[in-house]
Each structure stands twice: as C-alpha cells, then as structure tokens.
C-alpha positions as CSV (number, residue, x, y, z in Angstrom):
1,M,18.7,-24.9,-69.8
2,S,19.0,-21.3,-69.1
3,L,22.2,-19.2,-70.0
4,K,24.7,-18.7,-67.3
5,I,25.6,-15.5,-67.2
6,L,29.1,-14.2,-66.0
7,R,30.6,-10.6,-65.4
8,Q,33.0,-11.1,-68.9
9,D,29.7,-11.7,-70.6
10,F,29.2,-7.7,-70.6
11,D,32.5,-7.0,-72.4
12,K,31.7,-9.4,-75.1
13,W,28.0,-8.2,-75.6
14,M,27.4,-4.8,-74.4
15,I,28.3,-1.5,-76.0
16,P,31.1,-0.5,-73.5
17,V,29.9,3.1,-72.1
18,Y,30.1,1.5,-68.6
19,N,32.8,-0.6,-66.7
20,P,30.5,-2.4,-63.8
21,A,31.7,-4.0,-60.7
22,K,33.2,-7.2,-60.9
23,F,30.2,-8.9,-59.2
24,I,26.6,-9.4,-60.5
25,P,23.6,-8.4,-58.2
26,V,21.0,-11.1,-58.4
27,Y,18.7,-10.1,-55.1
28,A,17.8,-7.0,-53.2
29,K,15.7,-6.3,-50.2
30,G,15.9,-3.1,-48.2
31,S,19.5,-1.7,-48.2
32,I,21.2,-5.1,-48.6
33,V,22.0,-6.8,-51.9
34,W,23.1,-10.0,-52.6
35,D,25.5,-11.1,-55.5
36,Q,25.8,-14.5,-57.7
37,S,27.8,-16.2,-55.1
38,G,25.4,-14.9,-51.9
39,K,27.8,-12.5,-51.1
40,D,25.9,-9.5,-49.5
41,Y,26.7,-6.0,-49.6
42,I,25.4,-2.7,-47.9
43,D,23.8,-0.5,-50.5
44,F,24.9,3.1,-49.8
45,T,24.2,3.9,-53.5
46,G,20.5,3.4,-53.5
47,G,20.7,3.1,-57.4
48,I,22.4,6.3,-57.7
49,A,19.6,8.2,-55.5
50,V,16.8,6.1,-57.0
51,N,15.6,3.3,-54.6
52,V,14.1,6.2,-52.1
53,L,12.4,3.3,-50.0
54,G,15.1,0.6,-50.7
55,H,14.8,-2.3,-52.9
56,A,11.2,-4.6,-53.3
57,H,9.6,-2.6,-50.8
58,P,6.5,-4.8,-50.5
59,L,3.9,-2.2,-50.8
60,L,5.5,-1.0,-54.3
61,K,5.8,-4.3,-55.5
62,K,2.0,-4.9,-54.5
63,T,1.1,-1.6,-56.5
64,L,3.3,-2.6,-59.6
65,E,1.4,-6.2,-59.7
66,K,-2.1,-4.5,-59.1
67,Q,-1.4,-2.1,-61.8
68,A,0.3,-4.4,-64.4
69,S,-2.9,-6.9,-64.2
70,S,-5.2,-3.9,-65.4
71,L,-3.4,-1.5,-67.8
72,W,0.4,-1.5,-68.9
73,H,0.6,0.7,-71.7
74,I,-2.0,3.0,-73.5
75,G,-0.2,5.5,-75.7
76,N,-0.2,9.3,-75.5
77,G,-3.3,9.5,-77.4
78,Y,-5.3,8.6,-74.3
79,T,-4.8,9.3,-70.4
80,N,-5.1,7.1,-67.3
81,E,-6.2,7.3,-63.8
82,P,-2.8,6.8,-62.1
83,I,-1.0,8.9,-63.8
84,L,-3.5,11.7,-63.2
85,R,-3.5,11.0,-59.5
86,L,0.3,11.7,-59.5
87,A,0.1,14.9,-61.2
88,K,-2.5,15.8,-58.8
89,E,-0.5,15.0,-55.8
90,L,2.5,16.7,-57.3
91,T,0.7,20.0,-57.6
92,N,-0.7,19.8,-54.4
93,S,2.5,19.4,-52.7
94,T,4.6,21.9,-54.7
95,F,4.7,25.6,-56.4
96,A,3.4,23.8,-59.8
97,D,0.2,24.2,-61.3
98,K,1.1,21.6,-64.5
99,V,3.4,18.6,-65.0
100,F,4.6,16.7,-67.8
101,F,5.8,13.3,-67.5
102,C,8.6,11.5,-69.4
103,N,11.0,8.7,-68.7
104,S,14.2,10.1,-67.3
105,G,16.0,13.3,-65.8
106,A,17.8,13.9,-69.1
107,E,14.4,13.9,-70.9
108,A,12.9,16.2,-68.1
109,N,15.7,18.3,-68.4
110,E,15.6,18.5,-72.2
111,T,11.9,19.3,-72.0
112,A,12.4,22.1,-69.4
113,M,15.4,23.6,-71.7
114,K,13.0,23.2,-74.7
115,L,10.0,24.9,-72.6
116,A,11.9,28.0,-72.1
117,R,13.1,28.2,-75.4
118,K,9.6,28.1,-76.5
119,V,8.5,30.6,-74.1
120,A,11.3,33.2,-74.7
121,K,10.4,33.0,-78.3
122,D,6.8,33.2,-78.0
123,R,7.1,36.2,-75.7
124,F,10.1,37.9,-76.3
125,G,11.0,37.0,-80.1
126,K,13.9,35.0,-81.9
127,N,16.9,36.5,-80.2
128,K,16.2,35.3,-76.8
129,I,17.6,31.8,-76.8
130,N,20.6,31.7,-74.7
131,I,20.7,29.5,-71.8
132,L,22.9,29.7,-68.6
133,A,24.2,26.7,-66.9
134,F,27.3,26.0,-64.4
135,N,30.8,24.4,-64.5
136,N,30.5,20.7,-63.2
137,A,26.8,20.5,-63.6
138,F,25.2,17.2,-64.8
139,H,21.9,17.4,-66.5
140,G,21.9,14.1,-68.9
141,R,23.3,12.4,-71.9
142,T,21.3,14.0,-74.7
143,F,22.9,16.1,-76.9
144,F,21.1,19.1,-75.3
145,T,21.8,18.1,-71.7
146,V,25.6,17.2,-72.3
147,K,25.8,20.9,-73.4
148,A,24.2,22.1,-70.6
149,G,26.6,19.9,-68.0
150,G,29.6,21.4,-67.2
151,K,31.8,18.6,-68.0
152,S,33.9,18.4,-70.6
153,D,34.7,14.7,-70.3
154,Y,30.9,13.9,-71.2
155,S,30.5,16.3,-74.2
156,K,34.1,16.4,-75.9
157,Y,33.3,13.5,-78.0
158,F,30.4,14.5,-79.9
159,E,31.0,18.4,-81.1
160,P,30.0,20.4,-82.5
161,L,27.3,20.7,-79.6
162,P,24.4,22.8,-79.7
163,K,25.2,26.7,-79.1
164,E,23.7,29.2,-77.2
165,I,24.6,27.8,-73.7
166,Q,27.5,29.1,-71.2
167,H,29.0,28.1,-68.0
168,A,29.0,30.3,-65.2
169,S,31.1,29.1,-61.8
170,F,28.8,27.6,-59.1
171,N,28.0,29.5,-55.9
172,D,29.4,32.8,-57.5
173,I,27.0,35.5,-58.4
174,K,29.6,37.8,-60.1
175,S,30.4,34.9,-62.7
176,V,26.5,34.8,-63.4
177,A,26.2,38.5,-63.6
178,K,29.1,38.9,-66.2
179,L,26.8,36.2,-68.5
180,I,23.4,36.8,-68.1
181,N,21.5,39.3,-70.3
182,E,18.3,40.2,-72.2
183,N,18.9,37.5,-74.6
184,T,19.3,35.0,-71.6
185,C,15.9,32.7,-71.8
186,A,16.9,30.3,-69.0
187,V,19.2,29.4,-66.0
188,I,19.2,25.6,-65.2
189,I,20.9,24.5,-61.8
190,E,21.1,21.8,-59.6
191,P,20.4,23.2,-56.0
192,I,23.1,20.2,-55.0
193,Q,25.4,19.6,-57.6
194,G,25.7,15.6,-57.5
195,E,28.0,14.5,-60.3
196,G,30.0,17.7,-59.9
197,G,31.0,16.3,-56.2
198,V,28.3,16.9,-54.0
199,I,28.3,20.7,-53.5
200,P,25.1,22.3,-52.1
201,A,24.4,26.1,-53.4
202,D,24.5,28.8,-50.7
203,I,21.2,30.2,-49.8
204,S,22.6,33.8,-50.6
205,F,23.6,32.4,-53.8
206,L,20.2,30.9,-55.3
207,S,18.4,34.2,-53.8
208,K,20.5,36.4,-55.8
209,L,20.2,34.1,-58.8
210,R,16.5,34.4,-58.7
211,E,16.8,38.3,-58.4
212,L,18.7,38.2,-61.6
213,C,16.5,36.0,-63.4
214,D,13.7,38.1,-62.6
215,K,15.6,41.1,-64.0
216,Y,16.6,39.7,-67.1
217,D,13.0,37.9,-67.6
218,A,15.0,34.4,-67.6
219,L,13.3,31.6,-66.5
220,L,14.9,29.7,-63.3
221,I,15.2,25.9,-63.9
222,F,16.2,23.6,-60.8
223,D,17.4,20.4,-61.8
224,E,15.9,18.4,-58.7
225,V,16.5,15.1,-60.4
226,Q,19.1,14.0,-57.8
227,S,18.1,16.1,-55.0
228,G,14.5,15.6,-55.1
229,I,11.7,13.4,-53.3
230,G,12.8,13.7,-49.7
231,R,16.7,13.4,-49.9
232,T,17.3,16.4,-48.5
233,G,14.7,16.1,-45.9
234,W,12.5,18.1,-47.9
235,L,10.2,17.0,-50.4
236,Y,12.1,19.1,-52.9
237,A,15.7,21.1,-51.8
238,Y,14.1,24.7,-53.2
239,M,11.4,24.2,-50.1
240,Y,15.1,24.2,-47.9
241,Y,16.4,27.1,-49.9
242,G,13.1,29.1,-49.8
243,V,13.7,30.0,-53.6
244,I,11.2,29.0,-56.1
245,P,11.9,28.0,-59.5
246,D,9.8,28.7,-62.4
247,I,10.5,25.2,-63.8
248,L,11.4,21.9,-61.7
249,T,12.6,18.9,-63.1
250,S,12.3,15.5,-61.1
251,A,13.1,11.9,-61.9
252,K,15.3,9.0,-60.0
253,A,13.5,8.4,-56.5
254,L,10.2,9.7,-57.8
255,G,9.6,6.3,-59.2
256,G,11.2,4.1,-56.2
257,G,13.1,2.2,-59.1
258,F,10.4,2.5,-61.8
259,P,11.5,4.7,-64.7
260,I,9.7,8.1,-64.5
261,G,10.9,11.5,-65.2
262,A,8.6,14.9,-64.7
263,V,8.7,18.6,-65.5
264,L,6.5,20.8,-63.1
265,T,5.9,24.4,-63.9
266,K,3.5,27.3,-63.6
267,Q,-0.2,27.5,-65.5
268,D,1.1,30.5,-67.6
269,L,4.2,28.5,-68.8
270,A,2.6,25.2,-69.2
271,I,0.2,26.8,-71.8
272,M,2.9,27.7,-74.0
273,M,3.6,24.3,-75.0
274,N,0.5,23.5,-77.3
275,V,-0.8,19.8,-78.7
276,G,1.8,18.4,-80.8
277,S,5.0,20.6,-79.6
278,H,6.4,18.0,-77.8
279,G,5.7,14.3,-76.8
280,T,6.9,11.2,-75.6
281,T,5.9,7.5,-76.2
282,Y,6.2,5.9,-72.6
283,G,6.2,9.2,-70.5
284,G,3.2,8.9,-68.2
285,N,2.5,5.5,-68.4
286,P,0.1,3.7,-66.0
287,L,2.7,1.5,-64.4
288,A,5.3,4.3,-63.5
289,G,2.2,6.8,-62.3
290,A,0.8,4.0,-60.4
291,V,4.5,3.2,-58.5
292,A,5.4,6.6,-58.2
293,G,1.9,7.6,-56.5
294,K,2.6,5.1,-54.2
295,V,6.4,6.3,-53.5
296,L,5.2,9.8,-52.6
297,E,2.2,8.4,-50.3
298,L,4.4,6.3,-48.6
299,I,7.1,9.1,-48.1
300,K,4.7,11.1,-46.3
301,K,2.5,8.6,-44.5
302,D,5.5,6.9,-42.8
303,K,7.2,10.0,-42.3
304,I,10.2,8.9,-44.1
305,M,11.5,12.6,-44.7
306,E,11.4,13.2,-40.8
307,G,14.4,10.7,-40.1
308,V,16.8,12.0,-43.1
309,S,18.7,14.3,-40.6
310,Q,19.3,11.7,-38.3
311,R,20.4,9.4,-40.8
312,H,22.8,12.2,-42.1
313,I,24.2,12.4,-38.8
314,W,24.6,8.4,-38.0
315,I,26.7,8.6,-41.6
316,V,28.6,11.7,-41.3
317,T,29.7,10.9,-37.4
318,H,31.0,7.3,-38.9
319,L,33.2,9.2,-41.7
320,N,34.5,11.7,-39.1
321,E,35.7,8.7,-37.2
322,I,37.3,7.1,-40.2
323,N,39.0,10.7,-40.9
324,K,40.1,10.8,-37.3
325,N,41.9,7.5,-37.6
326,L,43.0,7.9,-40.8
327,N,43.2,11.5,-42.1
328,I,41.6,10.6,-45.7
329,F,39.1,13.0,-46.2
330,K,39.5,17.0,-46.6
331,E,35.9,17.7,-46.4
332,I,32.7,16.0,-45.7
333,R,30.0,17.8,-47.2
334,G,26.0,17.7,-48.6
335,L,22.4,18.0,-47.4
336,G,20.3,15.1,-45.7
337,L,21.1,11.6,-47.4
338,M,23.1,13.2,-50.5
339,I,26.8,13.1,-48.9
340,G,30.1,13.6,-50.4
341,A,33.5,12.8,-48.7
342,V,36.1,14.7,-50.6
343,L,39.5,13.1,-50.6
344,N,42.4,15.1,-49.2
345,A,45.4,15.9,-51.6
346,S,47.4,13.1,-50.8
347,F,44.9,10.8,-52.1
348,I,43.8,12.8,-55.7
349,N,42.0,10.7,-57.9
350,K,41.7,7.9,-56.2
351,A,37.9,7.6,-55.7
352,D,37.3,4.9,-57.8
353,Y,40.0,3.0,-56.5
354,I,38.2,3.2,-52.9
355,N,35.2,2.5,-54.6
356,K,36.5,-1.0,-55.9
357,L,38.0,-1.7,-52.3
358,S,34.6,-1.0,-51.0
359,A,32.8,-3.5,-52.9
360,E,35.5,-6.1,-52.0
361,H,34.6,-5.7,-48.4
362,G,30.9,-5.9,-48.7
363,V,29.5,-2.0,-49.2
364,M,28.2,-0.3,-52.4
365,V,29.5,3.6,-52.4
366,L,29.5,5.8,-55.1
367,I,31.8,8.6,-56.7
368,A,31.4,12.2,-57.8
369,G,34.4,12.9,-59.9
370,S,37.6,11.4,-59.0
371,N,38.3,12.9,-55.8
372,V,34.8,12.2,-54.0
373,I,33.0,9.2,-52.4
374,R,29.4,9.9,-52.6
375,F,26.6,8.3,-50.3
376,T,23.0,8.4,-51.4
377,P,21.2,5.3,-49.5
378,A,17.7,4.7,-49.3
379,L,15.8,7.2,-46.9
380,N,14.6,4.6,-44.8
381,I,18.2,2.7,-44.4
382,S,18.2,1.4,-40.9
383,E,20.7,2.5,-38.1
384,Q,22.1,-1.4,-38.3
385,E,22.4,-1.3,-41.8
386,I,24.5,2.0,-41.6
387,N,26.6,0.7,-38.9
388,I,27.5,-2.6,-40.8
389,G,27.9,-0.8,-44.1
390,M,30.0,2.1,-42.3
391,Q,32.1,-0.4,-40.8
392,R,33.0,-2.3,-43.8
393,F,33.8,1.2,-45.5
394,A,36.2,1.8,-42.9
395,K,37.9,-1.5,-43.3
396,A,38.1,-0.7,-47.3
397,C,39.6,2.9,-46.2
398,E,42.2,1.1,-44.0
399,S,43.2,-1.1,-46.9
400,F,43.4,1.8,-49.0
401,I,46.0,3.5,-46.8
402,K,48.0,0.3,-46.6
403,I,48.4,-0.3,-50.1
404,K,48.1,3.1,-51.6
C-alpha cells in the first residue's frame, strides 16, 4: 500500500527553505493543474517561467521517452548526439560560437562569472577581478551568485560572502559610471529584472552599459535565465534590445520543464577555459539535450513567439479592467509574457496574501518581492485559459479588497 502524502508532511520531512501552497499538484496538462482533491487551477506561473510549452506537452513527452529508451547518462568523459545538436541549434540562433551546458540558471551564472574572472586574469593580470551587478538583481543561490544578486534577504545569513562584487542602481548609467573601472572584469545584468519586480531595462541604458564595458575591457554578461526562450517574443531579450552581450546565460524554459542550463559565448572567450578548468557531472546529459532540442524546434515550427504579444495584450487588458474596478495596482509593467502588477501604496507588502487568495480561487500566480504580482505563463496558453484564469484572479482581488 502506497504512503498517503499530505501537505503537512513537507513540514515534517523537508528542510524548511520553502513555504509551499496548501494544495499538492498531482496532474497537469497545458496550463491547467489539478490537486489531490481534483480541484483545477489555471497556471499563470509556468513553473516560474519554466514550462514554456505548458505541462505534459505530448511531443516533449515522446522525445523524453524515446531518449530514455536509448541513453540517459554517460558522464563528461564522453559526448552525446542530442547535446551536440542542441549546441549547434543555439549557436545557429544567437551571437554565440560556443556553449557550455549545466543543470540550472545558478550554475550557468556561476560559470559565466568564473569565465569572466579567468579571461581577465589571463589577459590583464591578477588585479582585474571586480564584478559589477545591480541592486534587486537575482542570479541564483550559490555562494557566488547570491552575492552577485542585489537582495540582502537572500545573502545576509551566509556572510562573509565573496568579495570584489559591487552593486549599481538598475537603469541608472551614472551609478554604473561611478563604479566601473580598469579593475572591473565583468558586469552581470538581467535585461528584465525578474525577482526584483519585473523591471525591463531601458534600451538606452543597456546601450550605454555596452559602451562602458568596451571602454574598460569588461565582459558584459546577460542573465537571460528568466527572459530567454521566447518569453519576450524574441528568442532572447538581447535581440529585442539590439545589444549583444559577451556571455549569455540560459536555463528555465530551455528545457521546457527538464533541468538544463547553458552558457553561450564567443570563440575568443571560450578558448580561455581549458580542459579541466570547469566541469559538471550531469550537465549536458542526453535526456536534457534531447528535450531542450525539441523545445527549440517546437517554438520555431509552431510560431510560438509570434503569439506572445497578443497574449500579453489579453492579460494586461484583464489587469487594467481589474484595476479600473478596484484601484489595486500602481503600475502594470513587463515585456511579453513576463508581466508584473505593482500594488499601490495602500496595499504595500500584500503580494503574498493575494497570491494565497488566488490559489483559493483556482489560479496560480507568482510574486516578485512583497509588492508585485508576477505572471509568467506558458507561451502557448490559450485565450480561454487566460480568460478563465483572469476571472478567477479578479475574484481573488475582490476578496482581498473586502477583507484587507
């Protein structure tokens, strides 16, 4: 007899770094999730911008099953066909010449910063080690990436942290100019801050940032873990901005739900990482390579990115209508299907409360800090699913207004 699992079992058995929702999802298809009791939820989270083609896409499932029947894991002493095909597809589709595969966005960002440090050391000497990041940024939870992130709530428990990382103000080029210098080896930035509140960078800001990096021989790293793989309506957000980084990190939606991360860069930088300078046990495994390759194929073949702007309009129209009736949001911002609804001053720090009420009404949303409700649904979410989900979200907001 199988063990019956309850939500309170998480509190008994798991290290408490999360506080999961009261319900336990057990089945999902497309943009609908069902819990243990059979209740359905419209999923506007996309697994935190991961399930780019929704849940249980039949062709991704078929691809995974086919690869699982032949080769799961081989180790980094060997290569494999699916991962090489994926590398070729990524280099054909972007500015990059070379790719390194890992398992997550944090690993990709860790690798990118290690690459920047090594390039600077080999080219310019031991003093060019500083990394410039941004306030409210999020780059992962490893020791290096949590320091690069600009939120002390994520890093304060683990001090002392790695040194030589400074933080400028996002979208403020004067702030960058005060900190960047000849000892700066890299600048790492999210073109659209995700956890920091769904804040798109200004085009002029990124252009001037590129100029400053060139002036001081600093590598420009774009963290596109959340903004990549079609979420903005472009394969990667740098294409929308017209600003080419030296290194780009990708993960989340790249695997459509299967764990994978990638670091993309140019030939002259890639060759600085010699054999043995970095590695990973599971990174670049055949299962991940096969699924991610199919994700990219389907996004292009089914013209998924072409529908992102329309879905953005549908969601934002609903949010504006909710705001017209309830006056709950100060601002609605974002690009494509990376949307943030900023609560007005009357409801400060109430985002998580609205998140919980939304679940009670049968819709899954995210937060980005304590004042922003975040929407990162599957790129192929249907108009009907959006309409149902936003109707439920509206009811959650109405409930919040009544009991606030």
